[in-house]
N, C-alpha and C positions, 0 to 999 in steps of 0.2 A: 081282320085286325090282331099286330102283335102287340101286347104290352108289356112292360118290364115293372114287376114287385121284389124289394128288396127282400131277402129272404133268410129266417135262421136256421136254414137244412135244405133241403132240396129234393120236397115231394110238395105236390098242390098239399098236403095238409101240413106242413111246416106253416109255424108263426110266419105272422110280419113282423120286418127286423124295424125296429123304432128306428133306424139309422141308415142314412141314404149313402154318405160318403166313405161309410167303417163296415158298411154290411160283408160279410164274407163270401155273401152267394147275391145272385138277382136270376129268381125263376123268371124266362121268357116265354111266353104262354099265345099259343094262336087261339084268340078267340072265337075264332069260327067250327076248328075244330080238338079242339083240350088239349091241341097235344105242345110238349113244354121240352125247354130246355132250361140246365141249368148253364149258368155263367160265373165262372170264378173273380171275383172282385180282386185284381189286383193291387183295385188303390188301399184297399184296407187296411196294407200295414204302411202304410206313406209318409212320410216322415211329414206333408204339406200338400197342399191341393189335390187334397183325398176326393172333394167333392167334385172339384173339376174332371179329373181323372176318371171319378167312378161316371159320371155322364156323358163323357167319349165313348168310355162301354156300351153303354147305351146305345148311344148314337151309329158305331160301328154296328149295333146285332139288328140294326133297320125297325127297332120297334119304331111305334111310332106314340106311343103313352108309356106315362111311368106312372106309379101310382106309389105314394111314398108322405109320412107324416110330416117330415120336416125336406127345405133344400137350401141350401144355402144361397144368396143373389150370383155368386160362379157358375157355381153348376148350373141355373137355373137359365143362364146366360146361354148356355154350351146349348144347350137343353133346344132351349127359345128358338136358335138363332137357327137349328136343322128341326123347326119346324115339327116339336115332339110337343104332347100336350103334357102337365100335369096335372095330374089328381091328388087329391089330400085321401089319404088312407084313413079308415074305422080299423081297430082289433078286431080279430078274428087271422084265419089261414088265409095262403094264398090263393086256393080252391074260389072261397064266401067271397076275396074280394074279386075273382075272376067274374063271380055271377054278379055284383053286385054292378061292377061294370056293365055285363051285358045286358041290366034290368039299367040302367041309365041312373042308378043312385049314389053315382061320385059324383064331388061336386069340383070344380075346378079350382090351383090352391090360389089362393088370392096372399098369403102374408108367407111372402120370404123374407127369413133372414138375413142376417149380416155378412153369418159363417161365421164358424169356427175357428182360426186360425192358429195356426203354434200346435198344430196335433194331436186338439179337443176331440173328443168324441162326437157327433152327431147324431 
């Protein structure tokens, strides 16, 4: 299964980014093979709608789940419409998150916030 994780860098050893919509990178990991692709998040510099644009990047990537600390309502709606699971991130590296995902240690995100409108950071 392919999962997407917002990342501070371009490696599995990179820290998970606290932001979803304004992360610079998403790492798309195939949890069966551990192969990964780095996706540049073009929404990071968007004036507005960063969460929605970032969510569309995830939809277009073919991911079946996203693991993040925060997700706004509009982004969550885009992800849910594409049947992409939203899971709650924990502190650590992207590689550690992948292990936790494979071990069933991540829970589904239940707290979706209203979003940060007007260019604030997520």
